[in-house]
Every structure is written in structure tokens, then in C-alpha cells.
C-alpha positions in Angstrom: -11.3 -13.5 -4.2 -8.1 -13.8 -2.2 -5.0 -13.0 -4.3 -1.3 -13.8 -3.9 0.6 -10.9 -2.3 3.6 -9.9 -4.4 6.9 -9.9 -2.6 9.7 -7.4 -2.5 11.8 -7.8 -5.6 8.9 -7.8 -8.1 9.1 -5.0 -10.7 5.4 -4.3 -10.2 6.1 -2.9 -6.7 8.6 -0.3 -8.2 6.4 0.9 -11.0 4.1 4.0 -10.9 0.6 2.5 -11.0 -1.8 3.6 -13.8 -4.7 6.0 -13.0 -8.2 4.6 -13.1 -10.3 6.2 -15.8 -13.6 5.1 -14.4 -14.8 3.0 -11.5 -16.4 0.1 -13.4 -17.2 -3.5 -12.6 -13.5 -4.5 -13.1 -12.4 -1.8 -10.5 -15.2 -2.8 -8.1 -14.0 -6.5 -8.4 -10.4 -5.3 -7.7 -11.5 -3.5 -4.6 -13.3 -6.6 -3.3 -10.2 -8.7 -4.1 -8.1 -6.2 -2.2 -10.4 -6.3 0.9 -10.6 -10.2 0.8 -6.8 -10.4 0.5 -6.2 -7.8 3.2 -8.5 -9.7 5.6 -6.8 -13.0 4.9 -3.4 -11.5 5.5 -4.6 -9.8 8.7 -3.1 -6.4 7.5 -4.3 -2.8 7.8 -3.8 -1.6 4.2 -3.2 -3.0 0.7 -2.5 -1.4 -2.6 -3.3 -2.9 -6.0 0.3 -3.3 -7.0 0.8 -5.6 -4.0 -1.5 -8.1 -5.8 0.2 -7.6 -9.1 -2.3 -5.0 -10.5 -0.7 -1.7 -11.6 -3.8 0.4 -10.9 -4.1 3.4 -8.5 -6.4 1.6 -6.0 -5.9 1.1 -2.2 -7.9 -0.3 0.7 -7.5 0.4 4.4 -9.0 -1.3 7.3 -7.7 -0.2 10.7 -10.8 -1.3 12.6 -8.7 -3.8 14.6 -6.8 -0.9 16.1 -9.5 1.8 15.9 -13.0 0.1 16.1 -14.8 3.3 15.0 -12.8 3.5 11.7 -14.8 1.9 8.9 -12.9 0.0 6.1 -12.3 2.4 3.1 -11.4 2.0 -0.5 -9.7 4.9 -2.4 -9.3 5.1 -6.2 -6.7 7.6 -7.6 -5.8 8.9 -4.1 -3.7 12.1 -3.8 -2.3 13.6 -0.7 -3.1 17.3 -1.0 -1.9 18.5 2.4 0.5 17.0 5.0 1.3 18.5 8.3 3.3 17.5 11.4 5.8 14.7 11.5 6.2 11.6 13.7 8.4 8.5 13.5 7.0 5.1 14.1 7.8 1.5 13.2 6.3 0.1 10.0 6.1 -3.2 8.2 4.6 -4.3 4.9 2.8 -7.4 3.7 5.1 -7.4 0.6 8.2 -7.4 2.9 7.3 -9.8 5.6 9.2 -9.9 8.9 11.1 -6.6 8.1 10.3 -3.6 10.2 11.8 -0.1 10.5 11.2 3.4 11.8 9.7 5.8 9.2 8.9 9.5 9.5 5.5 10.5 8.1 3.0 13.3 8.3 0.7 13.1 11.3 -2.2 14.8 9.6 -3.1 14.6 5.9 -5.9 15.6 3.5 -6.5 13.2 0.7 -8.7 13.5 -2.4 -9.9 10.3 -4.2 -12.8 8.5 -5.7 -14.8 6.1 -3.6 -16.0 2.7 -4.6 -18.9 4.2 -6.5 -16.6 6.6 -8.5 -17.7 9.6 -6.5 -15.0 12.2 -5.6 -14.4 12.8 -1.8 -12.0 14.4 0.6 -10.7 12.6 3.6 -8.9 14.2 6.6 -6.8 11.7 8.5 -4.6 11.8 11.5 -2.4 9.5 13.5 -2.4 5.8 12.5 -4.9 6.3 9.6 -2.7 9.0 8.1 0.3 6.7 8.4 -1.4 3.8 6.7 -2.8 6.0 3.9 0.7 7.4 3.2 2.2 3.9 3.2 -0.3 2.6 0.7 -0.2 5.7 -1.6 3.6 5.2 -1.7 2.9 1.8 -3.2 1.0 3.5 -6.0 4.1 5.6 -6.7 6.5 2.6 -6.7 7.9 3.5 -3.3 8.3 1.1 -0.3 8.6 2.0 3.4 12.3 0.9 3.4 13.0 3.8 0.9 12.2 6.2 3.8 14.7 4.6 6.1 18.3 5.8 6.6 20.9 4.1 4.3 22.7 2.5 7.3 19.4 0.8 8.4 18.7 -0.4 4.9 22.2 -1.9 4.8 21.5 -3.8 7.9 18.4 -5.3 6.2 20.4 -6.4 3.2 20.2 -10.2 4.1 16.5 -10.5 4.6 15.8 -8.2 1.6 18.0 -10.4 -0.6 16.1 -13.5 0.3 12.7 -11.8 -0.3 13.9 -10.4 -3.6 14.2 -13.9 -5.0 10.5 -14.5 -4.3 9.5 -11.3 -6.0 11.6 -12.0 -9.1 10.1 -15.6 -9.2 6.6 -14.0 -9.2 7.7 -11.8 -12.1 8.9 -14.9 -14.1 5.6 -16.8 -13.4 3.5 -13.8 -14.5 5.8 -12.7 -17.4 6.5 -9.2 -15.9 9.2 -7.3 -17.6 
């Protein structure tokens, strides 16, 4: 099911997401909803808080940029190792039309549970490593703009102020406090 993407300004995006105790039917449904919503939005990654669910679940599908990379779901992902650094432009489905340069690890090792609840390790580099870090940040209540220098964030104040109203309106509609 396609869900509404929560906009910047919503409190759910700034909250640390809850760990998943077990991958059950509810979590499997959440993963499917994340994939459906990601496809509809034409994005490369999506975290559960971005659809208003404070759970540690992300999906990534970079197959448009890297055809050999299969779509992947990660439950309770943790970055164990990060190496190298590179700066590149990022955007976010929850902060539309806002972009900025962010420095991230170029190589990471992640542990997580898969869609069946089985533990696995993933070594990622380049674009995949960047997308994973971006989505895992969402689970910790962090946004890509938090990694930008203060001056650049100041320059984005206008667009962010407009988006914040949308996020706050989402909170009111869903009784988020």
C-alpha cells in the first residue's frame, strides 16, 4: 500500500525509531508499504519514520542507477564499520526540492535482519553506502541537512520554513505529540 510521505517539520522525523523485536506479519507489511511508497515516489531509499512509523526499518532500491543492485530491506540496521570519506549532493523525499552537499563514508559494513528476520552483514560502497547511511540516519532522528555547514542551512531557511508547516500539519492530523 502506498503511504503518505511525512514532510520536514514532523516530530516523527526527529525521534529515534523503536527497535523491532521480531519480524512478523506487521513488519513484513511495513516493508511492502515502504517498497510500494518508494516506487511511487521514484526514490532510492525510504525509512519507516518517513511514512509516520517509528520503527527501525528501511528499504533501498538503487537499481535505477546500478542495475545489478537488488532492492533490499533492512530491519534494525547498524553501521559497524565506516571508512573513507566523500562529499556528494543529497536530497530527501521528506524535504523535497532541497539539496546539499554531505560528507559520508565511502565504504561501510552494516549488520541487520532481513525480511525473514534472519541476521546478515552487508558490505556497501559508493552510492549504496551513501543511501544506507542517509536512511539509517532517519532511524536516529537525523536528516541530511544536519550534516551541512550552518551557513548552508541558513541559506535554506526559507524553503525549510515552508516545508515545516506541512510536517506540523501532518502531526496535527495524526495526533503526534
